[in-house]
C-alpha positions in Angstrom: 79.6 76.1 163.7 81.1 73.6 165.9 81.7 74.4 169.5 85.4 74.7 170.6 86.8 72.2 173.1 88.8 73.4 176.2 91.8 74.2 174.3 90.0 76.5 172.0 90.3 74.0 168.9 87.0 73.4 167.1 86.9 69.8 165.8 85.3 69.4 162.3 82.3 67.2 162.2 82.4 67.1 158.4 85.2 64.6 158.1 84.5 60.9 158.6 86.3 57.7 157.7 85.3 55.3 155.1 82.8 53.6 157.4 81.1 56.8 158.4 82.3 56.7 161.9 83.2 59.8 164.0 86.3 61.7 162.9 89.5 62.1 164.9 89.7 64.8 167.5 91.5 67.2 165.2 89.6 66.2 162.1 93.0 65.1 160.6 93.3 61.8 158.9 97.0 60.8 159.2 99.0 63.3 157.1 96.0 64.6 155.4 95.5 67.6 157.6 92.0 69.1 158.2 91.9 72.8 157.4 89.0 75.0 158.6 88.0 78.2 157.1 90.2 81.3 157.8 87.1 82.7 159.6 86.9 79.7 161.8 90.5 79.8 162.9 91.5 83.4 162.7 90.9 86.5 164.9 90.3 90.1 163.9 92.9 91.3 166.4 95.6 89.0 165.0 97.9 89.8 162.1 101.1 88.5 160.8 102.5 92.0 159.9 103.1 95.2 161.8 101.0 98.0 160.3 101.4 101.8 161.3 98.6 103.3 163.4 96.3 105.4 161.2 96.4 109.2 161.9 92.7 109.8 162.1 93.3 113.6 161.6 95.4 113.2 158.5 93.6 114.1 155.2 93.2 111.3 152.6 92.9 111.2 148.9 89.8 108.9 149.0 87.3 111.7 148.8 85.3 110.5 151.8 85.3 106.9 150.7 87.8 105.6 153.4 86.3 103.2 155.8 84.9 104.5 159.1 84.6 101.1 160.7 86.7 97.9 161.0 85.9 95.4 158.3 86.1 92.4 160.6 88.6 90.4 158.5 90.1 87.4 160.5 93.9 87.3 160.5 96.5 84.9 161.8 100.4 84.9 162.6 102.8 84.6 159.9 103.5 80.9 160.5 99.8 80.0 160.9 99.1 81.9 157.5 101.8 79.9 155.7 100.5 76.6 157.1 96.9 77.6 156.3 97.4 78.0 152.7 99.9 75.2 152.4 97.3 72.9 153.8 94.6 74.1 151.5 97.0 73.7 148.6 97.4 70.0 149.4 93.6 69.5 149.1 93.6 70.7 145.5 94.2 68.5 142.5 96.5 69.7 139.7 98.2 68.6 136.6 101.4 68.3 138.6 99.8 65.6 140.7 98.2 63.4 138.3 96.0 62.5 135.2 93.1 64.7 134.3 90.5 62.6 132.3 89.0 66.1 131.3 92.3 66.8 129.6 92.4 69.2 126.7 89.4 71.2 127.8 91.6 73.0 130.5 93.9 70.6 132.0 96.8 70.0 129.6 100.4 70.0 130.5 101.8 73.4 130.7 105.6 73.3 130.2 107.7 75.3 132.8 109.7 76.8 129.8 106.6 78.6 128.7 106.2 80.1 132.3 110.0 81.0 132.4 109.7 82.9 129.1 106.5 84.6 130.0 108.2 86.1 133.1 111.1 87.6 131.3 111.6 91.4 131.8 110.0 93.1 128.8 107.1 90.7 128.7 105.9 90.3 132.3 106.1 94.0 133.1 104.9 95.8 130.0 101.9 98.2 130.2 99.2 98.3 127.5 99.7 102.1 127.3 103.4 102.0 126.9 104.6 103.8 123.6 104.7 101.4 120.7 108.5 102.1 120.1 109.3 100.8 123.6 107.4 97.5 123.1 108.5 96.3 119.8 109.5 92.9 121.0 106.1 92.3 122.3 104.5 93.5 119.2 106.8 91.1 117.4 105.7 88.2 119.5 102.0 89.0 118.7 102.8 89.3 115.1 104.8 86.0 114.8 102.2 84.2 116.9 99.5 85.4 114.5 101.6 84.2 111.5 101.9 80.8 113.1 98.0 80.6 113.6 97.4 81.7 109.9 99.9 79.1 108.6 98.5 76.2 110.8 94.9 77.0 109.7 95.5 78.1 106.2 93.6 81.4 106.7 94.9 84.8 105.5 93.9 87.0 108.5 93.8 86.9 112.3 92.4 88.9 115.2 94.4 88.4 118.2 92.4 90.7 120.6 89.6 88.2 121.7 90.1 87.2 125.5 88.7 83.6 125.4 86.9 81.0 123.3 83.4 82.5 123.7 84.7 85.9 123.1 86.2 84.7 119.9 83.1 83.2 118.8 81.3 86.5 119.2 84.2 88.1 117.3 83.6 85.8 114.2 79.8 86.1 114.4 80.1 90.0 114.6 82.5 89.9 111.4 79.8 87.7 109.7 77.0 90.2 110.6 79.2 93.2 109.4 79.8 91.3 106.1 76.1 90.8 105.5 75.2 94.4 106.5 77.9 95.8 104.2 76.0 94.2 101.2 72.6 95.2 102.6 71.6 91.5 103.4 69.5 91.4 106.5 69.7 87.6 107.4 68.3 86.5 110.7 69.1 82.8 111.2 72.2 80.9 112.5 72.1 77.1 112.2 73.8 75.3 115.0 74.1 71.4 114.9 73.4 69.3 118.0 77.1 68.2 118.0 78.3 71.7 118.4 79.7 73.2 121.7 77.0 74.8 123.9 78.3 78.3 123.6 77.6 78.4 119.9 73.9 79.0 120.0 74.3 81.4 123.0 76.9 83.4 120.9 74.6 83.6 118.0 71.7 84.8 120.2 73.8 87.5 121.8 74.7 88.7 118.3 71.0 89.1 117.5 70.3 86.0 115.4 67.6 83.4 115.8 69.1 80.1 116.4 67.9 76.9 114.8 69.1 73.4 115.7 70.3 70.9 113.1 70.0 67.2 114.2 72.9 64.7 114.3 72.9 61.5 112.4 72.9 58.2 114.4 76.7 58.1 113.9 77.1 61.4 115.7 77.8 63.7 112.9 76.1 66.6 111.4 73.2 65.7 109.2 74.3 67.2 105.8 70.8 66.6 104.2 69.1 68.6 107.1 71.5 71.4 106.7 71.0 71.6 102.8 67.2 71.4 103.3 67.2 74.4 105.8 69.6 76.6 103.9 67.9 79.8 102.3 68.2 83.5 102.0 67.5 84.0 105.8 70.4 81.9 106.9 73.4 84.1 107.8 75.8 81.3 109.0 76.4 77.8 110.2 78.3 77.1 113.3 80.0 73.8 113.4 82.4 72.3 116.0 85.1 70.3 114.3 86.1 67.7 115.7 82.6 67.8 117.3 81.6 67.2 121.0 81.0 63.5 120.2 84.6 63.2 119.7 84.3 62.8 115.9 85.7 64.4 112.9 83.1 66.0 110.6 84.3 64.3 107.3 81.7 66.0 105.3 82.7 69.6 106.3 83.8 70.6 102.9 80.4 69.6 101.3 78.5 71.5 104.0 80.7 74.6 103.5 80.3 74.6 99.7 76.4 74.4 100.2 76.3 77.3 102.8 78.5 79.4 100.5 76.3 78.7 97.7 73.3 79.9 99.7 75.0 83.2 100.4 76.0 82.3 104.1 79.2 81.9 106.0 80.8 79.0 107.8 81.9 79.5 111.4 84.0 76.7 112.9 84.4 76.2 116.7 88.0 75.6 117.1 88.0 74.6 120.6 89.0 71.0 119.5 91.9 72.1 117.2 94.1 70.1 119.4 93.2 67.0 117.7 94.0 68.1 114.2 96.7 70.8 114.5 99.5 70.2 111.9 97.2 67.5 110.2 94.3 69.5 108.9 94.0 73.2 107.8 90.4 74.5 108.4 90.9 77.0 105.5 91.1 74.1 103.1 87.7 72.9 104.4 86.0 76.1 103.5 85.9 77.8 107.0 85.3 81.6 107.1 86.0 82.3 110.8 87.4 80.1 113.6 88.5 80.9 117.1 91.4 79.1 118.6 91.7 78.4 122.4 95.3 78.9 123.1 94.8 77.1 126.4 93.5 74.0 124.7 95.8 73.7 121.9 98.9 75.5 122.8 99.1 74.9 126.6 98.6 78.3 128.1 96.9 78.1 131.5 93.3 78.9 131.9 90.6 79.2 134.5 92.3 79.3 137.9 95.8 79.4 136.1 95.3 82.5 134.2 93.3 84.5 131.7 92.2 83.0 128.5 92.8 83.8 124.9 90.9 83.1 121.9 92.4 84.5 118.8 90.2 84.2 115.5 91.4 83.5 112.0 89.4 84.6 109.0 89.0 83.8 105.3 89.7 86.2 102.5 85.9 87.0 102.4 85.6 88.0 106.0 89.3 89.5 106.5 88.0 93.2 105.8 85.5 92.8 108.6 87.9 91.6 111.3 88.2 93.8 114.4 90.9 96.4 115.3 93.5 96.7 116.5 95.9 94.4 114.9 99.7 94.3 114.5 101.2 95.2 111.1 105.0 95.1 110.2 106.4 97.9 108.2 108.1 96.3 105.4 110.4 99.4 104.9 111.5 99.9 108.5 110.9 96.6 109.8 109.1 98.0 112.9 105.8 96.9 114.2 102.7 98.9 114.9 99.2 98.5 116.3 96.8 99.6 113.6 94.2 101.6 115.5 90.8 103.3 114.8 92.3 106.0 112.8 93.5 103.5 110.2 90.3 101.8 109.8 89.5 102.7 106.2 93.0 101.9 104.9 93.4 98.6 106.8 90.1 96.7 107.2 87.6 99.1 105.5 84.4 97.4 106.9 85.8 96.2 110.3 83.0 96.1 112.9 85.3 98.0 115.5 86.9 96.7 118.7 86.4 93.6 120.9 88.5 95.0 123.8 90.0 98.1 125.1 93.4 96.7 124.7 95.0 94.2 122.3 95.0 90.9 124.1 96.8 88.7 126.8 100.4 89.2 126.5 101.3 86.4 128.8 99.2 83.9 127.0 100.7 85.0 123.7 104.2 84.6 125.0 103.5 81.1 126.4 101.8 79.9 123.1 104.5 81.0 120.9 107.1 79.3 123.2 105.2 76.2 122.9 105.0 76.5 119.1 108.7 77.3 118.8 109.8 74.5 121.1 107.6 71.9 119.2 108.3 73.1 115.7 105.9 72.2 112.8 106.7 68.4 113.1 106.2 68.4 116.9 102.7 70.1 116.7 101.7 67.4 114.2 102.7 64.8 116.7 100.7 66.5 119.3 97.5 65.9 117.3 98.6 62.3 116.5 99.4 61.4 120.1 96.3 62.9 121.4 94.1 60.9 119.1 96.1 57.8 119.7 95.6 58.1 123.5 92.0 58.8 123.1 91.4 55.8 120.9 93.3 53.6 123.4 90.9 54.6 126.1 87.9 54.1 123.9 88.9 50.6 122.7 89.9 49.7 126.3 86.5 50.5 127.7 83.8 49.8 124.8 83.5 46.3 125.8 82.3 47.1 129.3 80.8 50.7 129.0 78.4 52.1 126.5 80.2 53.9 123.8 77.4 55.2 121.4 79.7 56.2 118.6 82.3 53.5 118.8 81.3 52.1 115.5 81.5 55.5 113.7 85.2 55.1 113.2 88.3 56.3 115.2 87.5 59.1 117.7 89.6 62.2 117.7 91.1 63.5 121.0 88.1 62.5 123.3 86.3 59.3 123.9 82.6 59.6 124.7 80.7 57.1 126.9 77.1 56.9 128.5 75.7 55.4 131.6 73.4 52.8 129.9 73.2 49.4 131.8 74.0 50.8 135.3 72.3 48.9 137.9 69.7 50.2 140.5 69.5 54.0 140.4 73.2 54.6 140.0 74.3 57.3 137.8 77.2 59.0 135.9 77.6 61.3 139.0 78.0 58.4 141.3 80.8 56.9 139.0 82.4 60.3 138.9 82.6 60.6 142.6 84.0 57.1 142.8 86.9 58.3 140.7 87.7 60.8 143.2 88.3 58.0 145.8 90.7 56.4 143.2 92.8 59.5 143.1 91.4 61.1 139.8 89.6 64.3 139.0 86.4 63.2 137.3 86.1 63.6 133.5 83.6 66.0 131.9 80.2 64.6 132.8 76.7 65.1 131.3 78.1 66.8 128.2 77.3 66.6 125.3 73.6 66.4 125.9 73.1 64.1 123.0 74.2 61.1 125.2 72.4 60.2 128.3 74.7 60.3 131.3 77.7 61.4 129.1 81.2 60.8 130.2 83.7 62.7 128.0 87.3 61.3 128.6 90.3 63.6 127.0 93.6 62.0 127.9 95.8 64.5 125.9 98.9 63.8 124.2 101.4 64.0 127.2 100.0 60.9 129.1 102.1 57.8 129.0 100.5 54.3 128.4 101.4 53.3 132.1 99.4 56.2 133.3 96.4 55.4 131.2 96.5 51.7 132.1 96.2 52.6 135.7 93.3 55.0 134.9 91.6 52.4 132.8 91.9 49.8 135.6 90.3 52.1 138.1 87.5 53.2 135.5 86.7 49.6 134.7 86.4 48.6 138.3 83.9 51.4 139.0 82.0 50.5 135.8 81.7 46.9 137.0 80.5 48.3 140.4 77.9 50.6 138.8 76.6 47.9 136.6 76.3 45.5 139.5 74.2 48.2 141.4 76.8 48.8 144.2 75.0 51.2 146.4 78.0 52.2 148.2 78.9 54.4 145.2 75.9 56.5 146.2 78.0 57.8 149.1 81.3 58.2 147.4 83.7 59.9 147.8 84.7 58.3 151.1 88.5 59.3 151.2 88.4 62.9 149.9 88.8 65.9 152.4 85.0 66.4 152.3 82.3 63.8 151.7 79.7 64.3 149.0 77.9 67.6 149.2 74.3 68.3 148.8 74.8 70.1 145.4 71.1 71.0 144.9 71.1 72.7 148.3 74.3 74.4 147.7 72.8 75.9 144.4 69.6 76.9 145.8 70.7 78.1 149.2 74.3 79.3 148.8 76.1 80.4 152.0 77.8 83.5 150.8 78.5 85.2 154.1 80.3 84.0 157.3 78.1 83.6 160.3 79.9 83.6 163.5 
């Protein structure tokens, strides 16, 4: 903690200018205002609202759980509170401020129309235990969204309840396990290629399977010969990400699927990168048995700090009977919608493995995703994929002459361009370049993933970015690569212009400061 000066203000010693000189008296840098933690500037005896005195003699309904001592939470006046959080918000980077090189993973443009519709009465204020006859509109939204997902993927069944991508993966693998158990087939192995998402092997392990890796070819795709060589009576499934994390489309997917099916296994496709092929490729035509779809990646719903995730799963005809409950069904006679619950198990999905969640799913995400689909239409969704791929290839070909692009000769990339840190001078690394991007006004791209590329930099521009925006980013990116290849040691101290200088990330991970010390 820094000692206060005579006025009571505690200047920050963490903010320095580009030369490393002492900070200003206030810690402010022109109009970028320094903002200490609430615990540093607030006081326990101050609050912005008037609260009634507690009647100590009054009985409570807390059953003896009410606090007996003050909690010591710092407070501020109302104007101070507004300024505190406004200043903090100015230090945050968001999609409304600029371009995110990590794009479609989580930072895709979220149209305000989606938000407006999600906040309509009847969507924003419904309760999961409300009588079904009082939420028919919401059930219809879920049903229609499911129909869109089935149509876009060419799959006959969908489960809407999974809460996020990894949750959807687990849903698909549990359905595969249920299908094998229904025929008395105790298979133990799931094959996961090196080019798959990192959650895939974790999901298979959680479901009780033994995971075996399948190597990639030098071109960055699944080694078909290695998969065929390993297939056997103990292999329950193959989990493939398509397009994969090297940014490439698995062009031999149908050949792989046919081989897996012939060996008695199922094919799980990680649909996190569906953004690159939506409206262009139907995974069902490729032989996929189960695939989760991240609504926040392909259909623009917020994720992470912006809201809950949602990972619906589509199923092939072979796995449809094993999909989880509940699901929405439309009564053809009355036209009403109903949630098929546990009591309808046998007549609906006879071998379902049960439930994934207590309730049906994320209503706000469903509403936003359907709004996105309806506002784009089928032709618009197709253009989404085309523009995303076009933008990524523009980045790739604008950088591959100066930055190592290991799969640049493997054909066009999909919605993400992959680079590595080969030929960087001195001991400069991908991390140094990423920190340099912060000084240029950009949130860094995904770094050090996928693991198959040393010092990986995965750039995903998304379909909504203009050529002018990408040209500016490319100019900044190229300048940093030139500095890194020249061994410019000043990058080791970047960022210089951010609200905070580079932190000791190792110390932060090993010795986290989880409590305030006065």
